[in-house]
N, C-alpha and C positions, 0 to 999 in steps of 0.2 A: 666555453664549450663544456668545461668541467662542471659548471653549475647545472647544466641540463642533465647530466648523468647522476647527480647527487640526489638520492631518493629523499633525503630530508629537506631539500630545497623545494620540492614539489608540494603543492597544497593537497591535502587529503580530499578525496571525492566528497561532494556534498550529497548526502542521502536525501535530504529534504528536497533538493532540486529534482532528483530522479522521481521521488514520490509525487511532487507537484505535476510533473509531466505525465506520469501514469494516470493521475486523477483526471487531468484535462482530456486525455485521449481515450480512456477506457471506462470511466465511471459516469453514471447518471444518478441523480438524486431525486427520489419520489417517495412520498409517504407510504404508498402501498407496495413498494418494491422490497425484496429481501434476497439475500445471497448467503450461502453457507460461509461461515468465517474462514474455514480451511480453504474453500475454493477461491475466495477473495484474495487471501494471502498468497496462495500458490500461483494465481494468475499474476499477481504483483511481482513475485520472485521471477517468474518466467519472462515477464516483460522487461524487468531490470536486466536480467542476464542477456537478453536479446538486444538491448539498447546500450550496453556497457555502463549501466547505472548501478549505484550501490543501493540496496534495499534498506528501508527502515526496519527496525525490529517489529514483530507483530503487535506487541503491547503499545508501541508508539503509534502504529497505524490506527489501531482502534481508538486510542485516546484522541488522536487528531480528528478522526471522523466524528467522534462524539462532540468535540469542542466546536468544530467548524460547521457541521451540518446537522447536528442533533440526532444522529443515528442511535439506535439502541441495540443491545444484545439480548437475544432471547434463546433459551434452551428449551427444546421440545420436551413435552411431558413424558413421552414414551421412549425417547432416544437421548443420547448424550450430545446430539448435534447442536451446535450454537449457530444461530442465524444472526446476521447483521441486517436489521430492519431499517429501511429508508434509503437503500443504495442498490444499484444493479450494475453488473459488469457488462459492458458492451463488447461484443466480439467483432 
């Protein structure tokens, strides 16, 4: 019983597991799709909070999407908004 109460005995939450669940449930990948980087990460944070998952850091999210799905980042010429091209958030 004492082991169950020992915070060091518990394994830390796996942020990648939460991220993988979010991707499977809320993202679609298509060349013509795009979403604002801030909106994508905010949606991820809200999903993780609602599902008791730990979120990955924003840089890790972008790096993973680039490596796994070939998404690209583009910054608008007239604004400072960064878009993630190749992915869409499904509500």
